[in-house]
C-alpha positions as CSV (number, residue, x, y, z in Angstrom):
1,M,0.0,0.0,0.0
2,N,1.3,3.5,-0.8
3,L,0.6,6.7,1.0
4,K,-2.1,7.8,-1.4
5,Q,-4.0,4.5,-0.9
6,Y,-3.5,4.8,2.9
7,F,-5.1,8.2,3.1
8,K,-8.0,7.3,0.7
9,N,-10.2,6.0,3.5
10,Q,-8.9,8.2,6.3
11,P,-11.2,10.9,7.8
12,L,-10.8,14.5,6.9
13,G,-8.0,16.2,8.8
14,S,-6.0,13.0,9.2
15,K,-3.2,14.2,6.9
16,K,-2.5,17.2,9.1
17,A,-2.6,15.0,12.2
18,F,-0.3,12.4,10.6
19,A,2.1,15.1,9.5
20,E,2.3,16.4,13.1
21,K,2.8,12.8,14.3
22,V,5.8,12.2,12.1
23,K,7.1,15.8,12.5
24,I,6.8,17.0,9.0
25,T,4.8,19.8,7.3
26,P,1.5,19.0,5.6
27,T,3.0,20.4,2.4
28,Y,5.9,17.9,2.6
29,L,3.4,15.1,3.3
30,G,1.5,16.1,0.1
31,L,4.7,15.9,-1.9
32,L,5.3,12.4,-0.5
33,I,1.8,11.3,-1.3
34,R,2.1,12.6,-4.9
35,R,5.6,11.0,-5.1
36,A,7.1,14.3,-6.0
37,R,9.7,13.8,-3.2
38,R,11.2,10.7,-1.6
39,P,11.6,10.5,2.2
40,S,14.9,9.8,3.9
41,I,15.3,6.3,5.3
42,L,14.6,7.7,8.8
43,M,11.4,9.4,7.6
44,A,10.4,6.2,5.8
45,Q,10.8,4.3,9.0
46,K,8.7,6.8,10.9
47,I,6.0,6.6,8.3
48,E,6.0,2.8,8.4
49,A,5.7,2.9,12.2
50,A,2.9,5.6,12.1
51,T,0.9,3.6,9.6
52,D,1.2,0.4,11.6
53,H,3.3,-1.1,8.9
54,K,0.6,-0.6,6.2
55,V,3.0,1.6,4.3
56,T,6.4,0.1,4.3
57,V,9.9,1.3,3.8
58,R,10.1,-0.9,0.8
59,E,7.1,0.9,-0.8
60,L,8.4,4.3,0.1
61,R,12.1,3.7,-0.9
62,P,12.4,0.7,-3.2
63,D,15.7,2.0,-4.4
64,I,17.4,1.5,-1.0
65,A,15.0,-1.0,0.8
66,S,16.9,-4.0,-0.5
67,A,20.0,-2.8,1.3
68,F,18.2,-1.8,4.4
69,K,18.2,-4.2,7.3
70,R,15.7,-4.0,10.1
């Protein structure tokens, strides 16, 4: 599941709350959702944890996920 799919069924205002939870701006979250930006590995880990592993590091950063060890 990607971020766009994750937020599809979330209630209104959840993006702002999510951005606050992972300590990013709503604007940056929007860029991540649209895939205009890629998160750092640390941010990808925070997003994975905040989504209860529904959005994974592998989904967010497939370019480095294979080298990433948990």
